[in-house]
C-alpha positions in Angstrom: -50.2 -65.2 20.8 -50.4 -61.5 20.6 -52.0 -61.8 17.1 -54.7 -64.0 18.6 -55.4 -61.2 21.2 -55.8 -58.7 18.4 -58.1 -60.9 16.3 -60.6 -61.2 19.2 -59.7 -64.7 20.4 -59.6 -65.3 24.1 -56.4 -64.4 25.7 -54.6 -67.3 27.2 -54.2 -67.4 30.9 -51.2 -65.6 32.3 -51.0 -63.3 29.3 -51.9 -59.6 29.6 -53.7 -57.8 26.8 -52.5 -54.4 26.1 -55.0 -51.8 26.9 -55.8 -48.7 24.9 -52.7 -46.5 24.5 -50.4 -49.4 25.6 -48.2 -51.5 23.5 -46.2 -54.6 24.0 -42.6 -54.4 25.1 -41.1 -54.6 21.6 -43.2 -51.8 20.3 -42.5 -49.7 23.4 -38.8 -50.2 23.0 -38.9 -49.0 19.4 -41.1 -46.0 20.3 -39.2 -44.7 23.3 -35.9 -45.0 21.5 -34.3 -47.3 24.0 -34.4 -50.3 21.8 -33.9 -53.9 22.9 -31.0 -55.1 24.9 -29.3 -56.0 21.7 -30.0 -52.6 20.2 -28.6 -50.9 23.2 -25.5 -53.0 23.0 -25.0 -51.9 19.4 -25.6 -48.3 20.4 -23.0 -48.5 23.1 -20.6 -50.0 20.6 -21.4 -47.2 18.1 -20.7 -44.7 20.9 -17.3 -46.2 21.6 -16.5 -46.1 17.9 -17.6 -42.4 17.8 -15.3 -41.6 20.6 -12.3 -43.2 18.8 -13.2 -41.5 15.5 -13.0 -37.8 16.6 -11.6 -35.5 13.9 -7.9 -35.2 14.3 -6.3 -31.8 14.2 -4.0 -31.1 11.3 -0.4 -31.2 12.2 1.6 -27.9 12.1 3.6 -29.1 9.2 0.5 -29.7 7.1 -0.9 -26.3 7.9 2.5 -24.5 7.3 2.2 -24.4 3.5 -1.3 -22.9 3.8 -0.1 -20.2 6.2 2.9 -19.4 3.9 0.6 -19.2 0.9 -1.8 -16.8 2.7 1.2 -14.7 3.9 2.6 -14.4 0.3 -0.8 -13.4 -1.1 -1.1 -10.7 1.6 2.4 -9.5 1.0 1.7 -9.3 -2.8 -1.5 -7.3 -2.2 0.3 -4.9 0.2 3.1 -4.4 -2.3 0.7 -3.8 -5.2 -1.7 -1.4 -3.5 -0.3 -0.1 -0.3 3.4 0.0 0.6 6.6 -1.1 -1.2 10.2 -1.2 -0.2 12.9 0.5 -2.4 16.7 0.5 -2.1 18.8 3.6 -2.5 21.5 2.8 -5.1 23.3 6.1 -5.3 24.3 9.2 -3.3 22.0 11.6 -5.2 19.8 12.2 -2.1 22.5 12.5 0.5 22.5 13.3 3.3 18.7 12.7 3.5 19.2 9.2 2.2 22.3 7.1 2.3 23.4 4.4 -0.2 21.9 1.1 0.8 19.0 2.6 2.8 15.6 0.9 2.4 12.7 3.3 2.2 9.0 2.5 2.4 6.9 4.1 -0.3 3.2 4.9 0.0 1.4 3.6 -3.1 -2.1 3.9 -1.8 -2.8 7.7 -2.0 -2.1 7.9 -5.8 -4.9 5.4 -6.3 -7.3 8.0 -4.9 -6.0 10.8 -7.3 -3.5 12.3 -4.9 -0.7 14.0 -6.8 2.8 14.8 -5.6 3.3 18.0 -3.6 6.4 20.3 -3.4 9.0 19.0 -1.0 8.0 15.4 -1.0 10.5 12.7 -1.7 9.0 10.5 -4.5 9.9 7.3 -6.4 9.1 7.4 -10.1 9.7 5.3 -13.2 12.3 6.4 -15.7 10.4 8.8 -18.0 12.9 7.8 -20.8 16.7 8.2 -21.1 17.4 8.9 -17.4 18.9 5.5 -16.6 20.2 4.4 -20.0 23.8 4.0 -18.7 22.9 2.6 -15.3 23.8 -1.1 -15.1 21.4 -3.5 -13.4 22.6 -4.6 -9.9 22.4 -8.4 -10.2 24.1 -11.1 -8.1 26.5 -13.5 -9.8 25.0 -16.4 -7.8 22.0 -17.9 -9.5 20.4 -19.1 -6.2 20.7 -15.7 -4.7 19.2 -14.1 -7.8 16.3 -16.5 -7.6 15.6 -15.7 -3.9 15.9 -12.0 -4.6 13.5 -12.2 -7.6 10.9 -14.0 -5.5 11.1 -11.7 -2.5 11.2 -8.6 -4.7 8.1 -9.8 -6.6 6.1 -9.9 -3.3 7.6 -6.7 -2.1 9.7 -8.0 0.7 12.9 -6.9 -1.0 13.7 -4.2 -3.6 14.1 -5.4 -7.1 17.7 -5.8 -8.2 17.0 -4.6 -11.8 14.4 -1.9 -11.0 14.4 1.2 -13.3 13.1 3.6 -10.7 14.5 6.8 -9.4 14.1 8.8 -6.2 14.2 12.6 -6.0 12.6 15.5 -4.2 9.7 17.4 -5.8 10.7 21.1 -6.2 7.9 22.3 -8.4 4.6 21.0 -9.6 2.4 21.6 -12.7 1.7 25.3 -13.3 4.9 26.5 -11.4 7.8 28.4 -12.8 11.2 27.2 -11.4 14.7 28.6 -11.9 18.2 28.7 -10.4 20.6 31.4 -11.6 24.3 31.5 -10.8 24.9 29.7 -7.5 21.3 30.1 -6.4 18.9 30.1 -4.6 16.3 28.0 -6.4 13.2 30.1 -7.0 9.7 28.7 -7.4 7.2 31.3 -8.7 9.7 34.0 -7.8 10.0 32.8 -4.2 13.5 31.9 -3.0 13.8 28.5 -1.3 15.7 28.0 1.9 16.9 24.4 1.5 18.5 23.1 4.7 18.4 19.5 3.3 21.0 20.2 0.6 24.2 18.3 0.9 26.8 20.3 2.9 29.1 22.2 0.6 26.8 22.1 -2.4 25.2 25.2 -3.9 21.5 25.2 -4.7 22.1 25.1 -8.4 24.9 22.5 -8.1 27.0 24.1 -10.9 24.1 23.6 -13.3 22.0 26.8 -13.5 18.7 26.6 -15.3 15.5 28.3 -16.2 13.2 29.8 -15.8 11.2 26.6 -16.7 7.5 26.5 -16.8 6.3 23.1 -15.5 3.4 21.8 -17.5 0.2 20.6 -15.9 0.4 16.9 -14.9 4.2 17.0 -14.4 6.7 17.7 -11.7 10.3 19.1 -11.5 12.6 17.0 -9.4 16.1 17.5 -7.9 18.3 15.5 -5.7 19.4 16.8 -2.3 23.1 16.1 -3.3 23.1 18.7 -6.1 26.6 18.0 -7.1 25.9 14.2 -7.6 22.4 14.1 -9.0 21.4 13.7 -12.7 17.9 15.1 -12.1 15.6 17.4 -14.1 18.4 19.9 -14.7 20.3 17.4 -16.9 17.4 16.3 -19.0 16.0 19.5 -20.4 16.9 18.4 -23.9 14.6 15.4 -23.7 10.9 15.1 -24.1 9.2 16.9 -21.3 12.1 19.4 -20.9 13.3 17.6 -17.8 9.9 17.3 -16.1 8.5 14.0 -15.0 4.8 13.0 -15.8 2.8 12.5 -12.6 1.6 9.2 -14.1 5.2 7.9 -13.7 5.2 8.5 -10.0 5.1 5.2 -8.0 4.5 6.9 -4.6 5.9 9.0 -1.9 8.7 7.8 0.3 7.6 8.4 3.9 10.1 6.5 6.1 13.7 5.1 6.1 13.0 1.5 7.4 16.5 0.0 7.2 19.1 -0.1 8.5 17.8 0.7 12.0 20.6 3.2 12.6 19.3 5.3 9.7 15.6 5.1 10.7 13.9 8.4 10.0 10.6 9.8 8.7 10.6 11.9 5.5 8.3 14.9 6.1 7.9 17.9 3.8 10.4 20.6 4.9 8.9 23.8 6.3 10.5 25.8 3.4 7.7 24.7 1.2 5.1 26.3 3.5 6.2 29.8 2.6 3.5 32.3 1.6 3.3 33.2 -2.0 4.9 29.9 -3.2 1.8 28.7 -4.9 1.5 29.9 -8.5 -2.2 30.7 -7.8 -1.5 32.8 -4.8 -1.3 36.3 -6.5 -4.8 35.7 -7.9 -6.4 34.4 -4.8 -7.0 37.8 -3.0 -8.8 39.4 -6.1 -10.9 36.3 -6.6 -11.8 36.2 -2.9 -12.7 39.9 -3.0 -14.9 39.4 -6.0 -16.7 36.5 -4.4 -17.4 38.5 -1.3 -18.6 41.6 -3.3 -21.3 39.7 -5.3 -23.6 39.0 -2.3 -22.9 42.5 -0.8 -24.0 44.2 -4.0 -27.1 42.0 -4.2 -28.1 42.8 -0.6 -27.6 46.6 -1.2 -29.8 46.5 -4.3 -32.6 44.8 -2.4 -32.5 47.4 0.4 -32.9 50.2 -2.2 -36.0 48.6 -3.6 
């Protein structure tokens, strides 16, 4: 009947012809988005289904492996580039460090070209022949060894078979170091007052040496327990003359983290702030005077002109 109205035939009585801009009910329903009664019923059903199909949150147990994985990756990155824990296996650094202490080592600054300074406690890789007779400290229990290997790999535990040493830097590249008789140790002719030495030890520790010139790019290291430390003094017959290449340095130990009872920071002792300790110190005043004289002479000549 609507088709007849559109084709120009007379509209039957009782029927209304849509005027301009109007449409019949079906077309109106489709344009205004409300749809027919049947469509609205389907929409309501869809709405109910949408309500019941909301995304479910993952359970804690499903997210736990992801969280563990992220934590392990972060721990590995921190160990590789920032901080690593090391265990103290011997008494060579007593009383500064005790056997079994865990120290945290800064591995970040060496990445930016920072080199060890006098007085710092550093961890370094065996330059060759220093730990040949040291047995690896491994558990007899296979399960314990596996756990230790995993945690040491990500830096949460020290490695049981690590070939690293920890000593105090006494002299750096360009320095001359020596210890005659019972001491004291001298660096560039300046005697060191070493309050950190193990009580009852002499500075030379019954092993006088030097004078030794430390080559550039190397360090001379000694343990604080001079009577129980196979340090640079005992390796002068090996390549490097007892010095350790800077490239072998893993990082600086800056804090004793465990056990809590031994917690302490590891600052550079004030003894290494003495004037004249630097090998370049005797040349600094003449160089400074020459640098100041150049502009003074130049200004004087200009005035004479």
